[in-house]
N, CA, C and O atoms as a Tinker XYZ file with bonds, in Angstrom:
   412  protein
     1  N    -20.467000  -46.680000  -11.690000    73     2
     2  CA   -20.681000  -45.275000  -11.968000    64     1     3
     3  C    -21.089000  -44.564000  -10.667000    63     2     4     5
     4  O    -21.801000  -45.120000   -9.830000    81     3
     5  N    -20.623000  -43.340000  -10.531000    73     3     6
     6  CA   -20.950000  -42.574000   -9.330000    64     5     7
     7  C    -22.429000  -42.197000   -9.313000    63     6     8     9
     8  O    -22.948000  -41.709000  -10.316000    81     7
     9  N    -23.118000  -42.416000   -8.190000    73     7    10
    10  CA   -24.570000  -42.256000   -8.147000    64     9    11
    11  C    -25.074000  -40.816000   -7.969000    63    10    12    13
    12  O    -26.246000  -40.550000   -8.236000    81    11
    13  N    -24.226000  -39.889000   -7.529000    73    11    14
    14  CA   -24.697000  -38.534000   -7.226000    64    13    15
    15  C    -24.372000  -37.598000   -8.386000    63    14    16    17
    16  O    -23.216000  -37.229000   -8.593000    81    15
    17  N    -25.400000  -37.219000   -9.138000    73    15    18
    18  CA   -25.228000  -36.412000  -10.345000    64    17    19
    19  C    -25.618000  -34.962000  -10.084000    63    18    20    21
    20  O    -26.611000  -34.673000   -9.415000    81    19
    21  N    -24.811000  -34.063000  -10.630000    73    19    22
    22  CA   -25.136000  -32.640000  -10.561000    64    21    23
    23  C    -26.317000  -32.372000  -11.492000    63    22    24    25
    24  O    -26.322000  -32.824000  -12.637000    81    23
    25  N    -27.311000  -31.642000  -11.006000    73    23    26
    26  CA   -28.512000  -31.371000  -11.793000    64    25    27
    27  C    -28.472000  -29.998000  -12.458000    63    26    28    29
    28  O    -29.455000  -29.557000  -13.053000    81    27
    29  N    -27.336000  -29.335000  -12.352000    73    27    30
    30  CA   -27.181000  -28.019000  -12.993000    64    29    31
    31  C    -27.184000  -28.198000  -14.516000    63    30    32    33
    32  O    -26.630000  -29.166000  -15.037000    81    31
    33  N    -27.809000  -27.260000  -15.212000    73    31    34
    34  CA   -27.895000  -27.323000  -16.677000    64    33    35
    35  C    -26.483000  -27.347000  -17.269000    63    34    36    37
    36  O    -25.610000  -26.598000  -16.831000    81    35
    37  N    -26.267000  -28.199000  -18.253000    73    35    38
    38  CA   -24.984000  -28.351000  -18.959000    64    37    39
    39  C    -23.850000  -28.877000  -18.072000    63    38    40    41
    40  O    -22.679000  -28.705000  -18.411000    81    39
    41  N    -24.173000  -29.500000  -16.965000    73    39    42
    42  CA   -23.148000  -30.105000  -16.113000    64    41    43
    43  C    -23.481000  -31.581000  -15.933000    63    42    44    45
    44  O    -24.534000  -31.923000  -15.395000    81    43
    45  N    -22.605000  -32.434000  -16.374000    73    43    46
    46  CA   -22.834000  -33.874000  -16.301000    64    45    47
    47  C    -21.974000  -34.554000  -15.243000    63    46    48    49
    48  O    -21.827000  -35.776000  -15.264000    81    47
    49  N    -21.410000  -33.795000  -14.332000    73    47    50
    50  CA   -20.508000  -34.387000  -13.339000    64    49    51
    51  C    -21.272000  -35.254000  -12.349000    63    50    52    53
    52  O    -22.409000  -34.970000  -11.973000    81    51
    53  N    -20.593000  -36.328000  -11.944000    73    51    54
    54  CA   -21.142000  -37.269000  -10.965000    64    53    55
    55  C    -20.120000  -37.451000   -9.848000    63    54    56    57
    56  O    -18.917000  -37.274000  -10.041000    81    55
    57  N    -20.642000  -37.814000   -8.664000    73    55    58
    58  CA   -19.787000  -37.919000   -7.488000    64    57    59
    59  C    -20.102000  -39.169000   -6.692000    63    58    60    61
    60  O    -21.213000  -39.696000   -6.739000    81    59
    61  N    -19.100000  -39.630000   -5.962000    73    59    62
    62  CA   -19.222000  -40.869000   -5.188000    64    61    63
    63  C    -20.111000  -40.710000   -3.970000    63    62    64    65
    64  O    -20.693000  -41.682000   -3.488000    81    63
    65  N    -20.218000  -39.459000   -3.461000    73    63    66
    66  CA   -21.051000  -39.248000   -2.274000    64    65    67
    67  C    -21.667000  -37.862000   -2.292000    63    66    68    69
    68  O    -21.272000  -36.993000   -3.069000    81    67
    69  N    -22.633000  -37.679000   -1.424000    73    67    70
    70  CA   -23.390000  -36.426000   -1.379000    64    69    71
    71  C    -22.526000  -35.252000   -0.932000    63    70    72    73
    72  O    -22.726000  -34.126000   -1.389000    81    71
    73  N    -21.566000  -35.506000   -0.041000    73    71    74
    74  CA   -20.665000  -34.447000    0.427000    64    73    75
    75  C    -19.925000  -33.825000   -0.757000    63    74    76    77
    76  O    -19.860000  -32.602000   -0.880000    81    75
    77  N    -19.369000  -34.667000   -1.623000    73    75    78
    78  CA   -18.632000  -34.158000   -2.789000    64    77    79
    79  C    -19.560000  -33.432000   -3.766000    63    78    80    81
    80  O    -19.174000  -32.423000   -4.357000    81    79
    81  N    -20.773000  -33.941000   -3.935000    73    79    82
    82  CA   -21.748000  -33.268000   -4.794000    64    81    83
    83  C    -22.070000  -31.879000   -4.245000    63    82    84    85
    84  O    -22.089000  -30.901000   -4.991000    81    83
    85  N    -22.323000  -31.797000   -2.939000    73    83    86
    86  CA   -22.649000  -30.498000   -2.340000    64    85    87
    87  C    -21.487000  -29.514000   -2.459000    63    86    88    89
    88  O    -21.703000  -28.325000   -2.694000    81    87
    89  N    -20.258000  -30.005000   -2.299000    73    87    90
    90  CA   -19.086000  -29.140000   -2.486000    64    89    91
    91  C    -19.039000  -28.640000   -3.929000    63    90    92    93
    92  O    -18.745000  -27.469000   -4.170000    81    91
    93  N    -19.324000  -29.512000   -4.879000    73    91    94
    94  CA   -19.330000  -29.141000   -6.287000    64    93    95
    95  C    -20.413000  -28.094000   -6.582000    63    94    96    97
    96  O    -20.181000  -27.162000   -7.352000    81    95
    97  N    -21.573000  -28.245000   -5.983000    73    95    98
    98  CA   -22.685000  -27.309000   -6.227000    64    97    99
    99  C    -22.286000  -25.870000   -5.911000    63    98   100   101
   100  O    -22.799000  -24.934000   -6.525000    81    99
   101  N    -21.370000  -25.689000   -4.956000    73    99   102
   102  CA   -20.918000  -24.336000   -4.621000    64   101   103
   103  C    -20.149000  -23.692000   -5.777000    63   102   104   105
   104  O    -20.044000  -22.467000   -5.838000    81   103
   105  N    -19.612000  -24.501000   -6.693000    73   103   106
   106  CA   -18.982000  -23.938000   -7.892000    64   105   107
   107  C    -20.009000  -23.229000   -8.758000    63   106   108   109
   108  O    -19.705000  -22.218000   -9.391000    81   107
   109  N    -21.216000  -23.756000   -8.785000    73   107   110
   110  CA   -22.284000  -23.150000   -9.575000    64   109   111
   111  C    -22.927000  -21.965000   -8.842000    63   110   112   113
   112  O    -23.234000  -20.942000   -9.454000    81   111
   113  N    -23.124000  -22.111000   -7.548000    73   111   114
   114  CA   -23.860000  -21.088000   -6.795000    64   113   115
   115  C    -22.981000  -19.915000   -6.345000    63   114   116   117
   116  O    -23.471000  -18.811000   -6.109000    81   115
   117  N    -21.678000  -20.177000   -6.231000    73   115   118
   118  CA   -20.784000  -19.132000   -5.718000    64   117   119
   119  C    -20.783000  -19.035000   -4.201000    63   118   120   121
   120  O    -20.089000  -18.192000   -3.632000    81   119
   121  N    -21.553000  -19.887000   -3.544000    73   119   122
   122  CA   -21.635000  -19.877000   -2.079000    64   121   123
   123  C    -20.257000  -20.166000   -1.475000    63   122   124   125
   124  O    -19.538000  -21.055000   -1.930000    81   123
   125  N    -19.909000  -19.402000   -0.449000    73   123   126
   126  CA   -18.646000  -19.582000    0.274000    64   125   127
   127  C    -18.961000  -19.581000    1.776000    63   126   128   129
   128  O    -18.807000  -18.557000    2.441000    81   127
   129  N    -19.398000  -20.724000    2.305000    73   127   130
   130  CA   -19.891000  -20.768000    3.680000    64   129   131
   131  C    -18.810000  -20.842000    4.771000    63   130   132   133
   132  O    -19.125000  -20.708000    5.954000    81   131
   133  N    -17.549000  -21.050000    4.392000    73   131   134
   134  CA   -16.492000  -21.213000    5.396000    64   133   135
   135  C    -15.734000  -19.895000    5.533000    63   134   136   137
   136  O    -15.001000  -19.489000    4.631000    81   135
   137  N    -15.923000  -19.229000    6.683000    73   135   138
   138  CA   -15.425000  -17.858000    6.872000    64   137   139
   139  C    -14.318000  -17.820000    7.911000    63   138   140   141
   140  O    -14.430000  -18.430000    8.975000    81   139
   141  N    -13.248000  -17.100000    7.597000    73   139   142
   142  CA   -12.141000  -16.908000    8.531000    64   141   143
   143  C    -12.565000  -15.908000    9.598000    63   142   144   145
   144  O    -12.994000  -14.798000    9.281000    81   143
   145  N    -12.442000  -16.303000   10.862000    73   143   146
   146  CA   -12.844000  -15.432000   11.965000    64   145   147
   147  C    -11.639000  -14.788000   12.642000    63   146   148   149
   148  O    -11.785000  -14.194000   13.711000    81   147
   149  N    -10.464000  -14.890000   12.052000    73   147   150
   150  CA    -9.259000  -14.362000   12.678000    64   149   151
   151  C     -9.137000  -12.860000   12.462000    63   150   152   153
   152  O     -9.094000  -12.391000   11.325000    81   151
   153  N     -9.083000  -12.124000   13.535000    73   151   154
   154  CA    -8.721000  -10.707000   13.528000    64   153   155
   155  C     -9.486000   -9.896000   12.478000    63   154   156   157
   156  O     -8.902000   -9.035000   11.819000    81   155
   157  N    -10.773000  -10.161000   12.319000    73   155   158
   158  CA   -11.588000   -9.403000   11.377000    64   157   159
   159  C    -11.311000   -9.700000    9.912000    63   158   160   161
   160  O    -11.708000   -8.919000    9.047000    81   159
   161  N    -10.645000  -10.799000    9.612000    73   159   162
   162  CA   -10.276000  -11.141000    8.229000    64   161   163
   163  C    -11.526000  -11.314000    7.365000    63   162   164   165
   164  O    -11.663000  -10.656000    6.334000    81   163
   165  N    -12.436000  -12.192000    7.781000    73   163   166
   166  CA   -13.705000  -12.453000    7.089000    64   165   167
   167  C    -13.569000  -12.980000    5.658000    63   166   168   169
   168  O    -14.545000  -12.940000    4.908000    81   167
   169  N    -12.402000  -13.469000    5.257000    73   167   170
   170  CA   -12.280000  -14.111000    3.944000    64   169   171
   171  C    -13.166000  -15.353000    3.960000    63   170   172   173
   172  O    -13.291000  -16.014000    4.991000    81   171
   173  N    -13.781000  -15.674000    2.819000    73   171   174
   174  CA   -14.669000  -16.831000    2.785000    64   173   175
   175  C    -14.253000  -17.778000    1.670000    63   174   176   177
   176  O    -13.643000  -17.379000    0.678000    81   175
   177  N    -14.605000  -19.055000    1.864000    73   175   178
   178  CA   -14.134000  -20.120000    0.986000    64   177   179
   179  C    -15.239000  -21.131000    0.713000    63   178   180   181
   180  O    -16.149000  -21.306000    1.523000    81   179
   181  N    -15.150000  -21.789000   -0.430000    73   179   182
   182  CA   -16.120000  -22.813000   -0.816000    64   181   183
   183  C    -15.896000  -24.116000   -0.075000    63   182   184   185
   184  O    -16.842000  -24.870000    0.154000    81   183
   185  N    -14.659000  -24.389000    0.301000    73   183   186
   186  CA   -14.320000  -25.651000    0.963000    64   185   187
   187  C    -13.621000  -25.380000    2.292000    63   186   188   189
   188  O    -12.846000  -24.432000    2.418000    81   187
   189  N    -13.905000  -26.216000    3.270000    73   187   190
   190  CA   -13.268000  -26.072000    4.577000    64   189   191
   191  C    -11.761000  -26.275000    4.458000    63   190   192   193
   192  O    -10.996000  -25.665000    5.206000    81   191
   193  N    -11.324000  -27.124000    3.527000    73   191   194
   194  CA    -9.886000  -27.340000    3.345000    64   193   195
   195  C     -9.192000  -26.067000    2.860000    63   194   196   197
   196  O     -8.036000  -25.827000    3.207000    81   195
   197  N     -9.881000  -25.253000    2.067000    73   195   198
   198  CA    -9.302000  -23.993000    1.610000    64   197   199
   199  C     -9.193000  -23.002000    2.775000    63   198   200   201
   200  O     -8.223000  -22.249000    2.862000    81   199
   201  N    -10.179000  -23.004000    3.660000    73   199   202
   202  CA   -10.107000  -22.160000    4.856000    64   201   203
   203  C     -8.944000  -22.600000    5.738000    63   202   204   205
   204  O     -8.206000  -21.760000    6.253000    81   203
   205  N     -8.776000  -23.894000    5.915000    73   203   206
   206  CA    -7.670000  -24.404000    6.732000    64   205   207
   207  C     -6.326000  -23.966000    6.165000    63   206   208   209
   208  O     -5.434000  -23.554000    6.907000    81   207
   209  N     -6.191000  -24.056000    4.855000    73   207   210
   210  CA    -4.942000  -23.633000    4.215000    64   209   211
   211  C     -4.732000  -22.133000    4.408000    63   210   212   213
   212  O     -3.613000  -21.692000    4.670000    81   211
   213  N     -5.783000  -21.362000    4.282000    73   211   214
   214  CA    -5.714000  -19.913000    4.481000    64   213   215
   215  C     -5.220000  -19.580000    5.885000    63   214   216   217
   216  O     -4.392000  -18.687000    6.069000    81   215
   217  N     -5.740000  -20.312000    6.875000    73   215   218
   218  CA    -5.360000  -20.049000    8.265000    64   217   219
   219  C     -3.891000  -20.368000    8.529000    63   218   220   221
   220  O     -3.317000  -19.888000    9.507000    81   219
   221  N     -3.291000  -21.161000    7.675000    73   219   222
   222  CA    -1.878000  -21.499000    7.824000    64   221   223
   223  C     -1.017000  -20.594000    6.951000    63   222   224   225
   224  O      0.120000  -20.942000    6.630000    81   223
   225  N     -1.549000  -19.436000    6.563000    73   223   226
   226  CA    -0.886000  -18.614000    5.561000    64   225   227
   227  C      0.497000  -18.123000    5.952000    63   226   228   229
   228  O      1.257000  -17.709000    5.077000    81   227
   229  N      0.847000  -18.150000    7.200000    73   227   230
   230  CA     2.197000  -17.724000    7.561000    64   229   231
   231  C      3.172000  -18.880000    7.460000    63   230   232   233
   232  O      4.363000  -18.697000    7.714000    81   231
   233  N      2.704000  -20.065000    7.098000    73   231   234
   234  CA     3.583000  -21.198000    6.875000    64   233   235
   235  C      3.839000  -22.050000    8.105000    63   234   236   237
   236  O      4.539000  -23.059000    8.016000    81   235
   237  N      3.297000  -21.675000    9.237000    73   235   238
   238  CA     3.528000  -22.445000   10.455000    64   237   239
   239  C      2.362000  -23.393000   10.701000    63   238   240   241
   240  O      1.220000  -23.092000   10.354000    81   239
   241  N      2.658000  -24.531000   11.296000    73   239   242
   242  CA     1.635000  -25.500000   11.670000    64   241   243
   243  C      1.746000  -25.734000   13.171000    63   242   244   245
   244  O      2.824000  -25.602000   13.750000    81   243
   245  N      0.630000  -26.080000   13.792000    73   243   246
   246  CA     0.595000  -26.194000   15.240000    64   245   247
   247  C     -0.028000  -27.507000   15.671000    63   246   248   249
   248  O     -0.929000  -28.030000   15.016000    81   247
   249  N      0.466000  -28.032000   16.785000    73   247   250
   250  CA    -0.006000  -29.330000   17.262000    64   249   251
   251  C     -1.304000  -29.222000   18.039000    63   250   252   253
   252  O     -1.949000  -30.236000   18.308000    81   251
   253  N     -1.700000  -28.005000   18.406000    73   251   254
   254  CA    -2.954000  -27.842000   19.147000    64   253   255
   255  C     -3.555000  -26.481000   18.828000    63   254   256   257
   256  O     -2.855000  -25.569000   18.390000    81   255
   257  N     -4.860000  -26.354000   19.052000    73   255   258
   258  CA    -5.520000  -25.057000   18.870000    64   257   259
   259  C     -4.980000  -24.027000   19.843000    63   258   260   261
   260  O     -4.913000  -22.841000   19.517000    81   259
   261  N     -4.592000  -24.463000   21.035000    73   259   262
   262  CA    -4.040000  -23.526000   22.019000    64   261   263
   263  C     -2.764000  -22.879000   21.494000    63   262   264   265
   264  O     -2.565000  -21.672000   21.638000    81   263
   265  N     -1.898000  -23.690000   20.881000    73   263   266
   266  CA    -0.646000  -23.157000   20.312000    64   265   267
   267  C     -0.942000  -22.252000   19.117000    63   266   268   269
   268  O     -0.292000  -21.220000   18.951000    81   267
   269  N     -1.911000  -22.625000   18.285000    73   267   270
   270  CA    -2.301000  -21.787000   17.156000    64   269   271
   271  C     -2.824000  -20.450000   17.655000    63   270   272   273
   272  O     -2.443000  -19.403000   17.132000    81   271
   273  N     -3.694000  -20.472000   18.664000    73   271   274
   274  CA    -4.249000  -19.231000   19.197000    64   273   275
   275  C     -3.166000  -18.350000   19.805000    63   274   276   277
   276  O     -3.206000  -17.126000   19.680000    81   275
   277  N     -2.204000  -18.978000   20.460000    73   275   278
   278  CA    -1.075000  -18.220000   21.016000    64   277   279
   279  C     -0.307000  -17.542000   19.880000    63   278   280   281
   280  O      0.078000  -16.378000   19.993000    81   279
   281  N     -0.090000  -18.260000   18.807000    73   279   282
   282  CA     0.636000  -17.719000   17.664000    64   281   283
   283  C     -0.142000  -16.567000   17.013000    63   282   284   285
   284  O      0.454000  -15.570000   16.606000    81   283
   285  N     -1.450000  -16.701000   16.915000    73   283   286
   286  CA    -2.274000  -15.647000   16.308000    64   285   287
   287  C     -2.085000  -14.317000   17.029000    63   286   288   289
   288  O     -2.154000  -13.256000   16.409000    81   287
   289  N     -1.846000  -14.374000   18.333000    73   287   290
   290  CA    -1.638000  -13.144000   19.092000    64   289   291
   291  C     -0.404000  -12.394000   18.599000    63   290   292   293
   292  O     -0.367000  -11.165000   18.642000    81   291
   293  N      0.592000  -13.115000   18.137000    73   291   294
   294  CA     1.776000  -12.454000   17.608000    64   293   295
   295  C      1.431000  -11.623000   16.382000    63   294   296   297
   296  O      1.969000  -10.532000   16.194000    81   295
   297  N      0.525000  -12.146000   15.540000    73   295   298
   298  CA     0.127000  -11.425000   14.339000    64   297   299
   299  C     -0.851000  -10.289000   14.631000    63   298   300   301
   300  O     -0.829000   -9.255000   13.964000    81   299
   301  N     -1.699000  -10.485000   15.620000    73   299   302
   302  CA    -2.739000   -9.490000   15.885000    64   301   303
   303  C     -2.227000   -8.288000   16.658000    63   302   304   305
   304  O     -2.830000   -7.216000   16.616000    81   303
   305  N     -1.108000   -8.462000   17.368000    73   303   306
   306  CA    -0.585000   -7.377000   18.196000    64   305   307
   307  C     -1.183000   -7.359000   19.588000    63   306   308   309
   308  O     -0.760000   -6.569000   20.433000    81   307
   309  N     -2.160000   -8.217000   19.840000    73   307   310
   310  CA    -2.785000   -8.268000   21.164000    64   309   311
   311  C     -1.793000   -8.855000   22.165000    63   310   312   313
   312  O     -1.113000   -9.840000   21.877000    81   311
   313  N     -1.719000   -8.243000   23.336000    73   311   314
   314  CA    -0.802000   -8.701000   24.385000    64   313   315
   315  C     -1.576000   -8.788000   25.704000    63   314   316   317
   316  O     -1.557000   -7.846000   26.497000    81   315
   317  N     -2.262000   -9.923000   25.944000    73   315   318
   318  CA    -3.136000  -10.024000   27.112000    64   317   319
   319  C     -2.425000  -10.288000   28.435000    63   318   320   321
   320  O     -3.057000  -10.217000   29.489000    81   319
   321  N     -1.127000  -10.592000   28.409000    73   319   322
   322  CA    -0.404000  -10.890000   29.647000    64   321   323
   323  C      0.491000   -9.709000   29.997000    63   322   324   325
   324  O      1.235000   -9.218000   29.147000    81   323
   325  N      0.423000   -9.251000   31.247000    73   323   326
   326  CA     1.073000   -8.000000   31.622000    64   325   327
   327  C      1.928000   -8.149000   32.869000    63   326   328   329
   328  O      1.576000   -8.880000   33.795000    81   327
   329  N      3.065000   -7.441000   32.883000    73   327   330
   330  CA     3.933000   -7.354000   34.056000    64   329   331
   331  C      4.787000   -6.101000   33.870000    63   330   332   333
   332  O      6.016000   -6.178000   33.876000    81   331
   333  N      4.161000   -4.994000   33.711000    73   331   334
   334  CA     4.893000   -3.776000   33.385000    64   333   335
   335  C      5.070000   -3.665000   31.877000    63   334   336   337
   336  O      4.821000   -2.610000   31.294000    81   335
   337  N      5.502000   -4.758000   31.245000    73   335   338
   338  CA     5.516000   -4.868000   29.788000    64   337   339
   339  C      4.359000   -5.780000   29.421000    63   338   340   341
   340  O      3.722000   -6.356000   30.302000    81   339
   341  N      4.087000   -5.914000   28.166000    73   339   342
   342  CA     2.978000   -6.804000   27.805000    64   341   343
   343  C      3.483000   -7.916000   26.900000    63   342   344   345
   344  O      4.431000   -7.734000   26.137000    81   343
   345  N      2.828000   -9.082000   26.998000    73   343   346
   346  CA     3.302000  -10.296000   26.345000    64   345   347
   347  C      2.150000  -11.014000   25.650000    63   346   348   349
   348  O      1.017000  -11.020000   26.130000    81   347
   349  N      2.470000  -11.620000   24.502000    73   347   350
   350  CA     1.451000  -12.312000   23.713000    64   349   351
   351  C      1.010000  -13.617000   24.344000    63   350   352   353
   352  O     -0.098000  -14.083000   24.080000    81   351
   353  N      1.850000  -14.215000   25.171000    73   351   354
   354  CA     1.459000  -15.479000   25.768000    64   353   355
   355  C      1.932000  -15.561000   27.209000    63   354   356   357
   356  O      2.873000  -14.881000   27.618000    81   355
   357  N      1.261000  -16.401000   27.956000    73   355   358
   358  CA     1.649000  -16.621000   29.341000    64   357   359
   359  C      3.066000  -17.190000   29.409000    63   358   360   361
   360  O      3.816000  -16.895000   30.340000    81   359
   361  N      3.427000  -18.005000   28.422000    73   359   362
   362  CA     4.777000  -18.579000   28.383000    64   361   363
   363  C      5.840000  -17.480000   28.319000    63   362   364   365
   364  O      6.851000  -17.555000   29.016000    81   363
   365  N      5.612000  -16.458000   27.482000    73   363   366
   366  CA     6.577000  -15.359000   27.385000    64   365   367
   367  C      6.608000  -14.539000   28.667000    63   366   368   369
   368  O      7.669000  -14.069000   29.078000    81   367
   369  N      5.458000  -14.365000   29.298000    73   367   370
   370  CA     5.407000  -13.664000   30.577000    64   369   371
   371  C      6.185000  -14.437000   31.630000    63   370   372   373
   372  O      6.956000  -13.849000   32.389000    81   371
   373  N      5.990000  -15.761000   31.683000    73   371   374
   374  CA     6.703000  -16.575000   32.674000    64   373   375
   375  C      8.215000  -16.515000   32.455000    63   374   376   377
   376  O      8.979000  -16.458000   33.419000    81   375
   377  N      8.648000  -16.527000   31.199000    73   375   378
   378  CA    10.077000  -16.405000   30.911000    64   377   379
   379  C     10.598000  -15.053000   31.387000    63   378   380   381
   380  O     11.691000  -14.966000   31.946000    81   379
   381  N      9.812000  -13.998000   31.163000    73   379   382
   382  CA    10.187000  -12.674000   31.629000    64   381   383
   383  C     10.350000  -12.657000   33.145000    63   382   384   385
   384  O     11.330000  -12.129000   33.670000    81   383
   385  N      9.378000  -13.242000   33.839000    73   383   386
   386  CA     9.432000  -13.274000   35.310000    64   385   387
   387  C     10.664000  -14.048000   35.781000    63   386   388   389
   388  O     11.366000  -13.595000   36.686000    81   387
   389  N     10.932000  -15.201000   35.184000    73   387   390
   390  CA    12.120000  -15.997000   35.537000    64   389   391
   391  C     13.419000  -15.227000   35.333000    63   390   392   393
   392  O     14.310000  -15.255000   36.183000    81   391
   393  N     13.518000  -14.538000   34.196000    73   391   394
   394  CA    14.781000  -13.888000   33.848000    64   393   395
   395  C     14.960000  -12.512000   34.478000    63   394   396   397
   396  O     16.087000  -12.104000   34.758000    81   395
   397  N     13.879000  -11.804000   34.702000    73   395   398
   398  CA    13.991000  -10.411000   35.150000    64   397   399
   399  C     13.611000  -10.190000   36.600000    63   398   400   401
   400  O     13.920000   -9.141000   37.164000    81   399
   401  N     12.957000  -11.142000   37.208000    73   399   402
   402  CA    12.503000  -10.967000   38.592000    64   401   403
   403  C     13.096000  -12.036000   39.509000    63   402   404   405
   404  O     12.449000  -12.486000   40.455000    81   403
   405  N     14.335000  -12.435000   39.217000    73   403   406
   406  CA    14.997000  -13.432000   40.056000    64   405   407
   407  C     15.227000  -12.856000   41.428000    63   406   408   409
   408  O     15.537000  -11.673000   41.577000    81   407
   409  N     15.072000  -13.704000   42.440000    73   407   410
   410  CA    15.294000  -13.238000   43.824000    64   409   411
   411  C     16.701000  -13.523000   44.246000    63   410   412
   412  O     17.083000  -13.207000   45.372000    81   411
């Protein structure tokens, strides 16, 4: 039998570990401690896995945080790289320089 029991009134659920019990307790309390920090979104979630899924809401997955952050710039409209025009990533700026500023 699972040793970690919910002590909420009328709830008899038990869990294999304290992590799962604490996640369950948020169902009773309504606490949503995992907050999206992307572009002022501020959506909050009970589980970190739900936040992760939310962050992938455009359907794309990335092999590194650097690639994810580069992609976020496309959604935010921010263009931190400049050469007369502005670009969401250094990679796009470098391609522009290669193609448009050939010697």
